[in-house]
PDB file as gemmi writes it, atoms N, CA and C in Angstrom:
CRYST1    1.000    1.000    1.000  90.00  90.00  90.00 P 1                      
ATOM      1  N   MET A   1       0.836  -1.182   0.000  1.00  0.00           N  
ATOM      2  CA  MET A   1       0.000   0.000   0.000  1.00  0.00           C  
ATOM      3  C   MET A   1       0.879   1.244   0.000  1.00  0.00           C  
ATOM      4  N   GLU A   2       0.641   2.142  -0.920  1.00  0.00           N  
ATOM      5  CA  GLU A   2       1.389   3.395  -1.059  1.00  0.00           C  
ATOM      6  C   GLU A   2       0.937   4.373   0.012  1.00  0.00           C  
ATOM      7  N   THR A   3       1.891   4.905   0.790  1.00  0.00           N  
ATOM      8  CA  THR A   3       1.548   5.852   1.853  1.00  0.00           C  
ATOM      9  C   THR A   3       2.183   7.224   1.632  1.00  0.00           C  
ATOM     10  N   ARG A   4       2.867   7.419   0.516  1.00  0.00           N  
ATOM     11  CA  ARG A   4       3.502   8.708   0.247  1.00  0.00           C  
ATOM     12  C   ARG A   4       2.463   9.745  -0.152  1.00  0.00           C  
ATOM     13  N   LEU A   5       2.686  10.979   0.287  1.00  0.00           N  
ATOM     14  CA  LEU A   5       1.806  12.078  -0.087  1.00  0.00           C  
ATOM     15  C   LEU A   5       2.122  12.598  -1.486  1.00  0.00           C  
ATOM     16  N   ARG A   6       3.383  12.513  -1.881  1.00  0.00           N  
ATOM     17  CA  ARG A   6       3.816  12.988  -3.197  1.00  0.00           C  
ATOM     18  C   ARG A   6       4.636  11.902  -3.872  1.00  0.00           C  
ATOM     19  N   SER A   7       4.524  11.818  -5.187  1.00  0.00           N  
ATOM     20  CA  SER A   7       5.321  10.830  -5.910  1.00  0.00           C  
ATOM     21  C   SER A   7       6.766  11.317  -5.993  1.00  0.00           C  
ATOM     22  N   ARG A   8       7.661  10.364  -6.023  1.00  0.00           N  
ATOM     23  CA  ARG A   8       9.075  10.695  -6.090  1.00  0.00           C  
ATOM     24  C   ARG A   8       9.569  10.678  -7.529  1.00  0.00           C  
ATOM     25  N   ILE A   9      10.596  11.455  -7.779  1.00  0.00           N  
ATOM     26  CA  ILE A   9      11.222  11.565  -9.081  1.00  0.00           C  
ATOM     27  C   ILE A   9      12.571  10.852  -9.021  1.00  0.00           C  
ATOM     28  N   LYS A  10      12.842  10.027 -10.010  1.00  0.00           N  
ATOM     29  CA  LYS A  10      14.126   9.310 -10.054  1.00  0.00           C  
ATOM     30  C   LYS A  10      15.253  10.293 -10.346  1.00  0.00           C  
ATOM     31  N   VAL A  11      16.338  10.161  -9.576  1.00  0.00           N  
ATOM     32  CA  VAL A  11      17.532  10.976  -9.749  1.00  0.00           C  
ATOM     33  C   VAL A  11      18.751  10.087  -9.518  1.00  0.00           C  
ATOM     34  N   ALA A  12      19.907  10.588  -9.801  1.00  0.00           N  
ATOM     35  CA  ALA A  12      21.171   9.900  -9.507  1.00  0.00           C  
ATOM     36  C   ALA A  12      22.124  10.954  -8.966  1.00  0.00           C  
ATOM     37  N   LEU A  13      22.069  11.170  -7.659  1.00  0.00           N  
ATOM     38  CA  LEU A  13      22.836  12.229  -7.009  1.00  0.00           C  
ATOM     39  C   LEU A  13      23.681  11.660  -5.886  1.00  0.00           C  
ATOM     40  N   LYS A  14      24.810  12.272  -5.639  1.00  0.00           N  
ATOM     41  CA  LYS A  14      25.667  11.871  -4.527  1.00  0.00           C  
ATOM     42  C   LYS A  14      25.245  12.624  -3.276  1.00  0.00           C  
ATOM     43  N   GLY A  15      25.235  11.917  -2.170  1.00  0.00           N  
ATOM     44  CA  GLY A  15      24.864  12.534  -0.913  1.00  0.00           C  
ATOM     45  C   GLY A  15      25.752  12.068   0.224  1.00  0.00           C  
ATOM     46  N   ILE A  16      25.639  12.766   1.324  1.00  0.00           N  
ATOM     47  CA  ILE A  16      26.321  12.401   2.564  1.00  0.00           C  
ATOM     48  C   ILE A  16      25.248  12.240   3.633  1.00  0.00           C  
ATOM     49  N   LEU A  17      25.292  11.124   4.340  1.00  0.00           N  
ATOM     50  CA  LEU A  17      24.409  10.918   5.485  1.00  0.00           C  
ATOM     51  C   LEU A  17      25.237  11.008   6.748  1.00  0.00           C  
ATOM     52  N   GLU A  18      24.642  11.566   7.782  1.00  0.00           N  
ATOM     53  CA  GLU A  18      25.312  11.630   9.082  1.00  0.00           C  
ATOM     54  C   GLU A  18      24.302  11.284  10.161  1.00  0.00           C  
ATOM     55  N   ILE A  19      24.682  10.344  10.996  1.00  0.00           N  
ATOM     56  CA  ILE A  19      23.795   9.919  12.074  1.00  0.00           C  
ATOM     57  C   ILE A  19      23.631  11.067  13.061  1.00  0.00           C  
ATOM     58  N   ASP A  20      22.392  11.337  13.454  1.00  0.00           N  
ATOM     59  CA  ASP A  20      22.073  12.407  14.392  1.00  0.00           C  
ATOM     60  C   ASP A  20      22.862  12.234  15.690  1.00  0.00           C  
ATOM     61  N   LYS A  21      23.260  13.340  16.294  1.00  0.00           N  
ATOM     62  CA  LYS A  21      24.115  13.289  17.495  1.00  0.00           C  
ATOM     63  C   LYS A  21      23.493  12.492  18.634  1.00  0.00           C  
ATOM     64  N   TYR A  22      22.187  12.518  18.787  1.00  0.00           N  
ATOM     65  CA  TYR A  22      21.530  11.742  19.840  1.00  0.00           C  
ATOM     66  C   TYR A  22      21.737  10.248  19.608  1.00  0.00           C  
ATOM     67  N   PHE A  23      21.628   9.819  18.364  1.00  0.00           N  
ATOM     68  CA  PHE A  23      21.758   8.402  18.027  1.00  0.00           C  
ATOM     69  C   PHE A  23      23.204   7.935  17.988  1.00  0.00           C  
ATOM     70  N   LYS A  24      24.171   8.859  17.838  1.00  0.00           N  
ATOM     71  CA  LYS A  24      25.588   8.481  17.789  1.00  0.00           C  
ATOM     72  C   LYS A  24      26.000   7.714  19.037  1.00  0.00           C  
ATOM     73  N   ARG A  25      25.394   8.045  20.150  1.00  0.00           N  
ATOM     74  CA  ARG A  25      25.729   7.364  21.404  1.00  0.00           C  
ATOM     75  C   ARG A  25      25.273   5.908  21.385  1.00  0.00           C  
ATOM     76  N   GLN A  26      24.235   5.624  20.606  1.00  0.00           N  
ATOM     77  CA  GLN A  26      23.653   4.289  20.575  1.00  0.00           C  
ATOM     78  C   GLN A  26      24.037   3.505  19.333  1.00  0.00           C  
ATOM     79  N   PHE A  27      24.378   4.207  18.256  1.00  0.00           N  
ATOM     80  CA  PHE A  27      24.565   3.549  16.968  1.00  0.00           C  
ATOM     81  C   PHE A  27      25.620   4.284  16.164  1.00  0.00           C  
ATOM     82  N   THR A  28      26.686   3.607  15.810  1.00  0.00           N  
ATOM     83  CA  THR A  28      27.702   4.187  14.951  1.00  0.00           C  
ATOM     84  C   THR A  28      28.425   3.066  14.230  1.00  0.00           C  
ATOM     85  N   PHE A  29      29.145   3.389  13.174  1.00  0.00           N  
ATOM     86  CA  PHE A  29      29.895   2.413  12.400  1.00  0.00           C  
ATOM     87  C   PHE A  29      31.368   2.506  12.753  1.00  0.00           C  
ATOM     88  N   ALA A  30      32.108   1.472  12.421  1.00  0.00           N  
ATOM     89  CA  ALA A  30      33.547   1.468  12.682  1.00  0.00           C  
ATOM     90  C   ALA A  30      34.238   2.637  11.987  1.00  0.00           C  
ATOM     91  N   LYS A  31      33.713   3.034  10.817  1.00  0.00           N  
ATOM     92  CA  LYS A  31      34.305   4.148  10.064  1.00  0.00           C  
ATOM     93  C   LYS A  31      33.749   5.503  10.485  1.00  0.00           C  
ATOM     94  N   GLY A  32      32.904   5.540  11.504  1.00  0.00           N  
ATOM     95  CA  GLY A  32      32.345   6.808  11.973  1.00  0.00           C  
ATOM     96  C   GLY A  32      30.864   6.927  11.684  1.00  0.00           C  
ATOM     97  N   SER A  33      30.342   8.110  11.891  1.00  0.00           N  
ATOM     98  CA  SER A  33      28.900   8.334  11.770  1.00  0.00           C  
ATOM     99  C   SER A  33      28.524   9.110  10.500  1.00  0.00           C  
ATOM    100  N   ARG A  34      29.485   9.337   9.629  1.00  0.00           N  
ATOM    101  CA  ARG A  34      29.254  10.095   8.387  1.00  0.00           C  
ATOM    102  C   ARG A  34      29.718   9.229   7.219  1.00  0.00           C  
ATOM    103  N   PHE A  35      28.865   9.091   6.186  1.00  0.00           N  
ATOM    104  CA  PHE A  35      29.201   8.208   5.075  1.00  0.00           C  
ATOM    105  C   PHE A  35      28.460   8.629   3.818  1.00  0.00           C  
ATOM    106  N   GLU A  36      28.967   8.172   2.676  1.00  0.00           N  
ATOM    107  CA  GLU A  36      28.371   8.518   1.384  1.00  0.00           C  
ATOM    108  C   GLU A  36      27.179   7.631   1.074  1.00  0.00           C  
ATOM    109  N   ALA A  37      26.275   8.176   0.271  1.00  0.00           N  
ATOM    110  CA  ALA A  37      25.098   7.439  -0.190  1.00  0.00           C  
ATOM    111  C   ALA A  37      24.721   7.978  -1.562  1.00  0.00           C  
ATOM    112  N   GLU A  38      23.993   7.171  -2.318  1.00  0.00           N  
ATOM    113  CA  GLU A  38      23.464   7.626  -3.607  1.00  0.00           C  
ATOM    114  C   GLU A  38      21.983   7.905  -3.432  1.00  0.00           C  
ATOM    115  N   VAL A  39      21.567   9.114  -3.761  1.00  0.00           N  
ATOM    116  CA  VAL A  39      20.149   9.472  -3.718  1.00  0.00           C  
ATOM    117  C   VAL A  39      19.550   9.023  -5.041  1.00  0.00           C  
ATOM    118  N   CYS A  40      18.584   8.089  -4.977  1.00  0.00           N  
ATOM    119  CA  CYS A  40      18.043   7.528  -6.227  1.00  0.00           C  
ATOM    120  C   CYS A  40      16.638   8.027  -6.546  1.00  0.00           C  
ATOM    121  N   ASP A  41      15.922   8.589  -5.577  1.00  0.00           N  
ATOM    122  CA  ASP A  41      14.682   9.296  -5.875  1.00  0.00           C  
ATOM    123  C   ASP A  41      14.398  10.301  -4.767  1.00  0.00           C  
ATOM    124  N   ILE A  42      13.565  11.306  -5.111  1.00  0.00           N  
ATOM    125  CA  ILE A  42      13.340  12.400  -4.161  1.00  0.00           C  
ATOM    126  C   ILE A  42      11.978  13.046  -4.400  1.00  0.00           C  
ATOM    127  N   SER A  43      11.410  13.600  -3.350  1.00  0.00           N  
ATOM    128  CA  SER A  43      10.221  14.448  -3.421  1.00  0.00           C  
ATOM    129  C   SER A  43      10.376  15.507  -2.342  1.00  0.00           C  
ATOM    130  N   GLU A  44       9.371  16.359  -2.207  1.00  0.00           N  
ATOM    131  CA  GLU A  44       9.422  17.377  -1.153  1.00  0.00           C  
ATOM    132  C   GLU A  44       9.325  16.752   0.239  1.00  0.00           C  
ATOM    133  N   ASP A  45       8.881  15.512   0.313  1.00  0.00           N  
ATOM    134  CA  ASP A  45       8.672  14.853   1.605  1.00  0.00           C  
ATOM    135  C   ASP A  45       9.763  13.875   2.009  1.00  0.00           C  
ATOM    136  N   GLY A  46      10.579  13.420   1.050  1.00  0.00           N  
ATOM    137  CA  GLY A  46      11.577  12.427   1.411  1.00  0.00           C  
ATOM    138  C   GLY A  46      12.401  11.983   0.223  1.00  0.00           C  
ATOM    139  N   ALA A  47      13.246  10.984   0.490  1.00  0.00           N  
ATOM    140  CA  ALA A  47      14.152  10.481  -0.541  1.00  0.00           C  
ATOM    141  C   ALA A  47      14.451   9.017  -0.282  1.00  0.00           C  
ATOM    142  N   ALA A  48      14.884   8.336  -1.321  1.00  0.00           N  
ATOM    143  CA  ALA A  48      15.414   6.990  -1.186  1.00  0.00           C  
ATOM    144  C   ALA A  48      16.902   7.071  -1.451  1.00  0.00           C  
ATOM    145  N   VAL A  49      17.667   6.405  -0.619  1.00  0.00           N  
ATOM    146  CA  VAL A  49      19.117   6.398  -0.780  1.00  0.00           C  
ATOM    147  C   VAL A  49      19.612   4.965  -0.792  1.00  0.00           C  
ATOM    148  N   VAL A  50      20.715   4.748  -1.503  1.00  0.00           N  
ATOM    149  CA  VAL A  50      21.382   3.452  -1.510  1.00  0.00           C  
ATOM    150  C   VAL A  50      22.710   3.640  -0.799  1.00  0.00           C  
ATOM    151  N   THR A  51      22.971   2.775   0.161  1.00  0.00           N  
ATOM    152  CA  THR A  51      24.167   2.879   0.982  1.00  0.00           C  
ATOM    153  C   THR A  51      24.769   1.500   1.228  1.00  0.00           C  
ATOM    154  N   ASP A  52      25.984   1.485   1.711  1.00  0.00           N  
ATOM    155  CA  ASP A  52      26.654   0.229   2.062  1.00  0.00           C  
ATOM    156  C   ASP A  52      26.223  -0.280   3.429  1.00  0.00           C  
ATOM    157  N   TYR A  53      25.436   0.499   4.145  1.00  0.00           N  
ATOM    158  CA  TYR A  53      25.111   0.178   5.538  1.00  0.00           C  
ATOM    159  C   TYR A  53      23.615  -0.035   5.745  1.00  0.00           C  
ATOM    160  N   TYR A  54      23.306  -0.975   6.607  1.00  0.00           N  
ATOM    161  CA  TYR A  54      21.924  -1.152   7.055  1.00  0.00           C  
ATOM    162  C   TYR A  54      21.634  -0.068   8.081  1.00  0.00           C  
ATOM    163  N   LEU A  55      20.551   0.674   7.882  1.00  0.00           N  
ATOM    164  CA  LEU A  55      20.157   1.728   8.816  1.00  0.00           C  
ATOM    165  C   LEU A  55      18.844   1.327   9.467  1.00  0.00           C  
ATOM    166  N   PRO A  56      18.800   1.272  10.787  1.00  0.00           N  
ATOM    167  CA  PRO A  56      17.570   0.839  11.457  1.00  0.00           C  
ATOM    168  C   PRO A  56      16.430   1.846  11.316  1.00  0.00           C  
ATOM    169  N   LYS A  57      15.223   1.321  11.261  1.00  0.00           N  
ATOM    170  CA  LYS A  57      14.017   2.142  11.180  1.00  0.00           C  
ATOM    171  C   LYS A  57      13.989   3.106  12.361  1.00  0.00           C  
ATOM    172  N   GLU A  58      13.558   4.334  12.104  1.00  0.00           N  
ATOM    173  CA  GLU A  58      13.425   5.425  13.071  1.00  0.00           C  
ATOM    174  C   GLU A  58      14.744   6.105  13.432  1.00  0.00           C  
ATOM    175  N   LEU A  59      15.848   5.697  12.802  1.00  0.00           N  
ATOM    176  CA  LEU A  59      17.119   6.386  12.997  1.00  0.00           C  
ATOM    177  C   LEU A  59      17.011   7.771  12.372  1.00  0.00           C  
ATOM    178  N   THR A  60      17.458   8.795  13.069  1.00  0.00           N  
ATOM    179  CA  THR A  60      17.451  10.154  12.533  1.00  0.00           C  
ATOM    180  C   THR A  60      18.812  10.443  11.924  1.00  0.00           C  
ATOM    181  N   VAL A  61      18.794  10.956  10.684  1.00  0.00           N  
ATOM    182  CA  VAL A  61      20.031  11.250   9.969  1.00  0.00           C  
ATOM    183  C   VAL A  61      19.964  12.636   9.354  1.00  0.00           C  
ATOM    184  N   GLY A  62      21.119  13.235   9.221  1.00  0.00           N  
ATOM    185  CA  GLY A  62      21.246  14.443   8.416  1.00  0.00           C  
ATOM    186  C   GLY A  62      21.596  13.996   7.012  1.00  0.00           C  
ATOM    187  N   ILE A  63      21.067  14.665   6.020  1.00  0.00           N  
ATOM    188  CA  ILE A  63      21.374  14.321   4.629  1.00  0.00           C  
ATOM    189  C   ILE A  63      21.773  15.591   3.891  1.00  0.00           C  
ATOM    190  N   THR A  64      22.885  15.504   3.175  1.00  0.00           N  
ATOM    191  CA  THR A  64      23.361  16.603   2.351  1.00  0.00           C  
ATOM    192  C   THR A  64      23.515  16.075   0.941  1.00  0.00           C  
ATOM    193  N   ILE A  65      22.862  16.712   0.004  1.00  0.00           N  
ATOM    194  CA  ILE A  65      23.003  16.354  -1.403  1.00  0.00           C  
ATOM    195  C   ILE A  65      24.044  17.295  -1.971  1.00  0.00           C  
ATOM    196  N   LYS A  66      25.183  16.732  -2.307  1.00  0.00           N  
ATOM    197  CA  LYS A  66      26.345  17.525  -2.721  1.00  0.00           C  
ATOM    198  C   LYS A  66      26.054  18.393  -3.935  1.00  0.00           C  
ATOM    199  N   GLU A  67      25.424  17.800  -4.936  1.00  0.00           N  
ATOM    200  CA  GLU A  67      25.135  18.530  -6.160  1.00  0.00           C  
ATOM    201  C   GLU A  67      23.888  19.380  -5.943  1.00  0.00           C  
ATOM    202  N   SER A  68      23.679  20.352  -6.787  1.00  0.00           N  
ATOM    203  CA  SER A  68      22.488  21.188  -6.640  1.00  0.00           C  
ATOM    204  C   SER A  68      21.719  21.259  -7.955  1.00  0.00           C  
ATOM    205  N   PRO A  69      21.048  20.173  -8.326  1.00  0.00           N  
ATOM    206  CA  PRO A  69      20.345  20.144  -9.604  1.00  0.00           C  
ATOM    207  C   PRO A  69      18.981  20.822  -9.564  1.00  0.00           C  
ATOM    208  N   PHE A  70      18.602  21.339  -8.423  1.00  0.00           N  
ATOM    209  CA  PHE A  70      17.259  21.885  -8.256  1.00  0.00           C  
ATOM    210  C   PHE A  70      17.217  23.393  -8.469  1.00  0.00           C  
ATOM    211  N   GLY A  71      18.233  23.935  -9.111  1.00  0.00           N  
ATOM    212  CA  GLY A  71      18.277  25.363  -9.372  1.00  0.00           C  
ATOM    213  C   GLY A  71      18.839  26.157  -8.200  1.00  0.00           C  
ATOM    214  N   LEU A  72      19.412  25.466  -7.223  1.00  0.00           N  
ATOM    215  CA  LEU A  72      20.006  26.136  -6.069  1.00  0.00           C  
ATOM    216  C   LEU A  72      21.502  26.317  -6.297  1.00  0.00           C  
ATOM    217  N   LYS A  73      22.083  27.294  -5.639  1.00  0.00           N  
ATOM    218  CA  LYS A  73      23.512  27.551  -5.787  1.00  0.00           C  
ATOM    219  C   LYS A  73      24.349  26.812  -4.752  1.00  0.00           C  
ATOM    220  N   HIS A  74      23.702  26.051  -3.887  1.00  0.00           N  
ATOM    221  CA  HIS A  74      24.416  25.358  -2.819  1.00  0.00           C  
ATOM    222  C   HIS A  74      23.779  23.996  -2.574  1.00  0.00           C  
ATOM    223  N   ALA A  75      24.392  23.203  -1.742  1.00  0.00           N  
ATOM    224  CA  ALA A  75      23.914  21.853  -1.442  1.00  0.00           C  
ATOM    225  C   ALA A  75      22.566  21.885  -0.723  1.00  0.00           C  
ATOM    226  N   VAL A  76      21.793  20.835  -0.935  1.00  0.00           N  
ATOM    227  CA  VAL A  76      20.530  20.668  -0.222  1.00  0.00           C  
ATOM    228  C   VAL A  76      20.825  19.928   1.078  1.00  0.00           C  
ATOM    229  N   THR A  77      20.316  20.460   2.187  1.00  0.00           N  
ATOM    230  CA  THR A  77      20.508  19.815   3.489  1.00  0.00           C  
ATOM    231  C   THR A  77      19.152  19.582   4.134  1.00  0.00           C  
ATOM    232  N   ALA A  78      19.049  18.468   4.851  1.00  0.00           N  
ATOM    233  CA  ALA A  78      17.791  18.118   5.515  1.00  0.00           C  
ATOM    234  C   ALA A  78      18.088  17.206   6.691  1.00  0.00           C  
ATOM    235  N   VAL A  79      17.104  17.066   7.548  1.00  0.00           N  
ATOM    236  CA  VAL A  79      17.122  16.063   8.612  1.00  0.00           C  
ATOM    237  C   VAL A  79      15.974  15.127   8.306  1.00  0.00           C  
ATOM    238  N   GLY A  80      16.229  13.826   8.408  1.00  0.00           N  
ATOM    239  CA  GLY A  80      15.193  12.865   8.081  1.00  0.00           C  
ATOM    240  C   GLY A  80      15.203  11.656   8.998  1.00  0.00           C  
ATOM    241  N   GLU A  81      14.145  10.879   8.874  1.00  0.00           N  
ATOM    242  CA  GLU A  81      13.994   9.658   9.664  1.00  0.00           C  
ATOM    243  C   GLU A  81      13.928   8.468   8.720  1.00  0.00           C  
ATOM    244  N   VAL A  82      14.687   7.427   9.020  1.00  0.00           N  
ATOM    245  CA  VAL A  82      14.660   6.220   8.211  1.00  0.00           C  
ATOM    246  C   VAL A  82      13.315   5.529   8.427  1.00  0.00           C  
ATOM    247  N   ARG A  83      12.597   5.296   7.333  1.00  0.00           N  
ATOM    248  CA  ARG A  83      11.279   4.649   7.402  1.00  0.00           C  
ATOM    249  C   ARG A  83      11.355   3.176   7.041  1.00  0.00           C  
ATOM    250  N   TYR A  84      12.322   2.812   6.183  1.00  0.00           N  
ATOM    251  CA  TYR A  84      12.554   1.409   5.856  1.00  0.00           C  
ATOM    252  C   TYR A  84      13.984   1.267   5.357  1.00  0.00           C  
ATOM    253  N   CYS A  85      14.497   0.045   5.394  1.00  0.00           N  
ATOM    254  CA  CYS A  85      15.825  -0.247   4.865  1.00  0.00           C  
ATOM    255  C   CYS A  85      15.804  -1.687   4.370  1.00  0.00           C  
ATOM    256  N   ASN A  86      15.968  -1.865   3.052  1.00  0.00           N  
ATOM    257  CA  ASN A  86      15.905  -3.188   2.443  1.00  0.00           C  
ATOM    258  C   ASN A  86      17.218  -3.524   1.745  1.00  0.00           C  
ATOM    259  N   ASN A  87      17.620  -4.775   1.845  1.00  0.00           N  
ATOM    260  CA  ASN A  87      18.799  -5.260   1.145  1.00  0.00           C  
ATOM    261  C   ASN A  87      18.471  -5.351  -0.339  1.00  0.00           C  
ATOM    262  N   VAL A  88      19.269  -4.696  -1.195  1.00  0.00           N  
ATOM    263  CA  VAL A  88      19.016  -4.720  -2.634  1.00  0.00           C  
ATOM    264  C   VAL A  88      20.130  -5.420  -3.408  1.00  0.00           C  
ATOM    265  N   ASP A  89      21.217  -5.700  -2.753  1.00  0.00           N  
ATOM    266  CA  ASP A  89      22.371  -6.349  -3.362  1.00  0.00           C  
ATOM    267  C   ASP A  89      23.129  -7.011  -2.211  1.00  0.00           C  
ATOM    268  N   SER A  90      24.154  -7.754  -2.530  1.00  0.00           N  
ATOM    269  CA  SER A  90      24.864  -8.448  -1.458  1.00  0.00           C  
ATOM    270  C   SER A  90      25.460  -7.492  -0.423  1.00  0.00           C  
ATOM    271  N   HIS A  91      25.801  -6.287  -0.840  1.00  0.00           N  
ATOM    272  CA  HIS A  91      26.400  -5.338   0.106  1.00  0.00           C  
ATOM    273  C   HIS A  91      25.798  -3.946  -0.006  1.00  0.00           C  
ATOM    274  N   LYS A  92      24.555  -3.844  -0.466  1.00  0.00           N  
ATOM    275  CA  LYS A  92      23.901  -2.544  -0.628  1.00  0.00           C  
ATOM    276  C   LYS A  92      22.505  -2.578  -0.018  1.00  0.00           C  
ATOM    277  N   TYR A  93      22.095  -1.422   0.514  1.00  0.00           N  
ATOM    278  CA  TYR A  93      20.778  -1.283   1.124  1.00  0.00           C  
ATOM    279  C   TYR A  93      20.104  -0.047   0.570  1.00  0.00           C  
ATOM    280  N   GLN A  94      18.803  -0.159   0.302  1.00  0.00           N  
ATOM    281  CA  GLN A  94      18.018   1.011  -0.088  1.00  0.00           C  
ATOM    282  C   GLN A  94      17.180   1.412   1.106  1.00  0.00           C  
ATOM    283  N   CYS A  95      17.295   2.668   1.482  1.00  0.00           N  
ATOM    284  CA  CYS A  95      16.601   3.189   2.657  1.00  0.00           C  
ATOM    285  C   CYS A  95      15.678   4.334   2.252  1.00  0.00           C  
ATOM    286  N   GLY A  96      14.479   4.310   2.754  1.00  0.00           N  
ATOM    287  CA  GLY A  96      13.542   5.398   2.563  1.00  0.00           C  
ATOM    288  C   GLY A  96      13.678   6.368   3.714  1.00  0.00           C  
ATOM    289  N   ILE A  97      13.837   7.626   3.402  1.00  0.00           N  
ATOM    290  CA  ILE A  97      14.010   8.658   4.428  1.00  0.00           C  
ATOM    291  C   ILE A  97      12.899   9.685   4.291  1.00  0.00           C  
ATOM    292  N   LYS A  98      12.176   9.895   5.368  1.00  0.00           N  
ATOM    293  CA  LYS A  98      11.141  10.936   5.410  1.00  0.00           C  
ATOM    294  C   LYS A  98      11.782  12.187   5.990  1.00  0.00           C  
ATOM    295  N   PHE A  99      11.650  13.307   5.267  1.00  0.00           N  
ATOM    296  CA  PHE A  99      12.225  14.552   5.758  1.00  0.00           C  
ATOM    297  C   PHE A  99      11.446  15.043   6.975  1.00  0.00           C  
ATOM    298  N   LEU A 100      12.180  15.374   8.017  1.00  0.00           N  
ATOM    299  CA  LEU A 100      11.597  15.973   9.219  1.00  0.00           C  
ATOM    300  C   LEU A 100      11.834  17.475   9.226  1.00  0.00           C  
ATOM    301  N   ALA A 101      12.971  17.882   8.676  1.00  0.00           N  
ATOM    302  CA  ALA A 101      13.314  19.303   8.605  1.00  0.00           C  
ATOM    303  C   ALA A 101      14.027  19.543   7.281  1.00  0.00           C  
ATOM    304  N   LEU A 102      13.401  20.336   6.440  1.00  0.00           N  
ATOM    305  CA  LEU A 102      13.949  20.704   5.135  1.00  0.00           C  
ATOM    306  C   LEU A 102      13.664  22.185   4.955  1.00  0.00           C  
ATOM    307  N   PRO A 103      14.701  23.004   4.756  1.00  0.00           N  
ATOM    308  CA  PRO A 103      14.453  24.430   4.571  1.00  0.00           C  
ATOM    309  C   PRO A 103      13.432  24.677   3.463  1.00  0.00           C  
ATOM    310  N   LEU A 104      12.580  25.667   3.673  1.00  0.00           N  
ATOM    311  CA  LEU A 104      11.499  25.964   2.734  1.00  0.00           C  
ATOM    312  C   LEU A 104      12.021  26.218   1.320  1.00  0.00           C  
ATOM    313  N   ARG A 105      13.139  26.933   1.189  1.00  0.00           N  
ATOM    314  CA  ARG A 105      13.674  27.211  -0.159  1.00  0.00           C  
ATOM    315  C   ARG A 105      14.098  25.909  -0.849  1.00  0.00           C  
ATOM    316  N   HIS A 106      14.589  24.943  -0.091  1.00  0.00           N  
ATOM    317  CA  HIS A 106      14.963  23.646  -0.671  1.00  0.00           C  
ATOM    318  C   HIS A 106      13.712  22.860  -1.061  1.00  0.00           C  
ATOM    319  N   LYS A 107      12.697  22.901  -0.196  1.00  0.00           N  
ATOM    320  CA  LYS A 107      11.446  22.195  -0.478  1.00  0.00           C  
ATOM    321  C   LYS A 107      10.799  22.741  -1.757  1.00  0.00           C  
ATOM    322  N   ARG A 108      10.773  24.057  -1.884  1.00  0.00           N  
ATOM    323  CA  ARG A 108      10.193  24.677  -3.086  1.00  0.00           C  
ATOM    324  C   ARG A 108      10.983  24.321  -4.339  1.00  0.00           C  
ATOM    325  N   ALA A 109      12.309  24.332  -4.236  1.00  0.00           N  
ATOM    326  CA  ALA A 109      13.152  24.007  -5.391  1.00  0.00           C  
ATOM    327  C   ALA A 109      12.947  22.556  -5.819  1.00  0.00           C  
ATOM    328  N   ILE A 110      12.874  21.648  -4.869  1.00  0.00           N  
ATOM    329  CA  ILE A 110      12.618  20.241  -5.190  1.00  0.00           C  
ATOM    330  C   ILE A 110      11.229  20.092  -5.797  1.00  0.00           C  
ATOM    331  N   GLY A 111      10.245  20.815  -5.270  1.00  0.00           N  
ATOM    332  CA  GLY A 111       8.882  20.773  -5.805  1.00  0.00           C  
ATOM    333  C   GLY A 111       8.823  21.245  -7.242  1.00  0.00           C  
ATOM    334  N   ARG A 112       9.520  22.337  -7.561  1.00  0.00           N  
ATOM    335  CA  ARG A 112       9.556  22.834  -8.942  1.00  0.00           C  
ATOM    336  C   ARG A 112      10.224  21.811  -9.863  1.00  0.00           C  
ATOM    337  N   PHE A 113      11.336  21.262  -9.403  1.00  0.00           N  
ATOM    338  CA  PHE A 113      12.060  20.239 -10.160  1.00  0.00           C  
ATOM    339  C   PHE A 113      11.161  19.032 -10.420  1.00  0.00           C  
ATOM    340  N   ALA A 114      10.485  18.557  -9.380  1.00  0.00           N  
ATOM    341  CA  ALA A 114       9.621  17.379  -9.499  1.00  0.00           C  
ATOM    342  C   ALA A 114       8.430  17.656 -10.417  1.00  0.00           C  
ATOM    343  N   SER A 115       7.816  18.835 -10.307  1.00  0.00           N  
ATOM    344  CA  SER A 115       6.652  19.125 -11.150  1.00  0.00           C  
ATOM    345  C   SER A 115       7.047  19.226 -12.620  1.00  0.00           C  
ATOM    346  N   TYR A 116       8.258  19.696 -12.898  1.00  0.00           N  
ATOM    347  CA  TYR A 116       8.738  19.752 -14.271  1.00  0.00           C  
ATOM    348  C   TYR A 116       8.840  18.349 -14.867  1.00  0.00           C  
ATOM    349  N   TYR A 117       9.357  17.388 -14.074  1.00  0.00           N  
ATOM    350  CA  TYR A 117       9.546  16.031 -14.575  1.00  0.00           C  
ATOM    351  C   TYR A 117       8.279  15.177 -14.511  1.00  0.00           C  
ATOM    352  N   ARG A 118       7.292  15.596 -13.729  1.00  0.00           N  
ATOM    353  CA  ARG A 118       6.018  14.881 -13.698  1.00  0.00           C  
ATOM    354  C   ARG A 118       5.170  15.241 -14.908  1.00  0.00           C  
ATOM    355  N   ALA A 119       5.382  16.453 -15.435  1.00  0.00           N  
ATOM    356  CA  ALA A 119       4.554  16.951 -16.545  1.00  0.00           C  
ATOM    357  C   ALA A 119       4.820  16.223 -17.842  1.00  0.00           C  
TER     358      ALA A 119                                                      
END                                                                             
């Protein structure tokens, strides 16, 4: 059953995830709490990312999209919550992230980008 409020648009963007400081005390990786991920789809409400790590449901992460394809002059930053994490390859996981905090200018830029590709 689909529970998303908005449909996501497929993208291929590089991102950085960082485990929220509260969760760092409970959950971290041997290589630290900051790691790369590929953003494979996005909407104003969330994104799907592919990573080398399993991320538990309800983990809060910061996400930075390095590139700015949404007409912005700087990286997109957000705070999100992991809603699911599924194994998609022997060493890869796809995680759905619901945005909890996304600056309004970033949300609008993603919305414009998404509406252009939905049309």
